[in-house]
C-alpha positions in Angstrom: 45.6 53.3 122.8 48.5 52.0 123.5 52.0 54.0 123.3 54.5 52.0 120.4 57.5 51.3 123.5 61.5 51.1 122.6 63.3 50.6 125.9 66.5 49.2 123.9 69.6 51.1 122.6 68.7 51.2 119.5 71.2 49.7 116.7 70.5 53.3 114.7 72.0 55.1 117.5 75.9 53.7 117.5 77.8 57.0 117.1 75.1 59.5 118.3 74.8 61.6 121.1 71.3 62.2 120.1 67.3 61.0 122.5 65.8 58.4 120.9 61.4 57.7 121.0 60.8 55.1 123.3 56.9 56.0 123.1 55.0 57.3 120.9 51.1 56.9 121.0 48.3 58.7 118.1 46.0 61.0 120.3 42.8 62.9 119.0 42.8 65.6 116.5 46.1 65.3 114.6 48.3 65.4 117.8 51.3 62.8 119.4 52.2 62.2 122.9 56.3 61.1 122.4 58.8 60.4 124.7 62.6 60.4 124.1 65.3 57.7 125.8 66.9 61.0 128.3 63.1 61.5 130.1 62.0 63.9 127.8 58.6 63.7 126.9 55.2 66.1 125.8 52.6 66.3 122.6 53.1 67.9 119.3 50.2 69.8 117.5 50.6 68.1 113.6 47.1 69.9 112.7 49.1 72.4 110.8 50.5 69.0 108.8 47.2 67.3 107.3 46.3 69.0 104.2 50.2 68.9 102.6 49.7 66.4 100.7 53.0 64.7 101.8 50.1 63.8 104.3 47.5 62.9 103.4 47.4 59.4 104.2 45.9 60.8 107.5 42.8 61.3 106.5 42.1 58.4 106.0 40.8 56.0 108.8 43.0 54.7 111.2 46.2 56.1 109.7 46.9 58.7 112.1 46.7 56.8 114.8 49.0 53.7 112.6 52.3 55.6 114.1 54.8 53.8 115.8 58.3 54.2 115.9 60.6 52.6 112.8 63.3 51.3 111.7 65.0 54.5 112.0 63.9 55.7 115.2 61.5 58.2 112.9 58.0 59.0 113.6 56.8 56.6 110.7 52.9 56.8 109.7 53.8 55.6 106.5 56.0 54.7 103.6 55.2 58.4 102.1 54.2 59.7 105.5 57.0 60.2 108.5 58.6 62.6 110.6 62.4 63.6 111.5 62.0 62.4 115.9 65.3 65.2 116.5 63.4 68.1 114.8 60.0 66.7 117.2 63.1 67.2 119.8 64.0 71.0 119.6 60.9 72.2 118.8 59.4 70.1 122.9 62.7 71.3 124.1 63.3 74.6 122.6 66.6 73.7 121.9 69.9 73.8 119.0 71.1 70.5 118.1 74.5 72.0 119.4 73.1 72.1 122.9 71.6 68.8 123.2 74.2 66.5 121.0 77.8 67.5 121.6 78.2 65.7 117.7 81.5 63.5 119.4 81.0 60.3 120.9 83.5 57.6 122.4 83.3 54.3 121.0 83.8 52.5 117.9 81.3 54.4 115.8 83.0 57.4 115.8 81.1 60.5 114.6 83.3 63.7 112.1 83.1 66.9 114.7 80.6 69.7 113.5 82.7 72.7 112.5 
């Protein structure tokens, strides 16, 4: 299977200092391999989600394997099933959001600093 790849800085990342998904590939037994813009990569086991109603479409042959990077950087299968790429990053690294993102980004789209 060929990974989905996105090497350009996506427009949805403007003003957001968090790594984004650059490569994504479905693996067997409801696992995905994922790589982020900062080089972090790993395999995530999603088999615990299979029997949840939100992910019922994964039971249809070929749906889980159709995973791709969504229009806003999410891990996307269908209009019903997607996952937050930031959450997966935090799971892979064991870091908190505050350890990864300063909340302040120089440039044209400033974020409001977190308290």
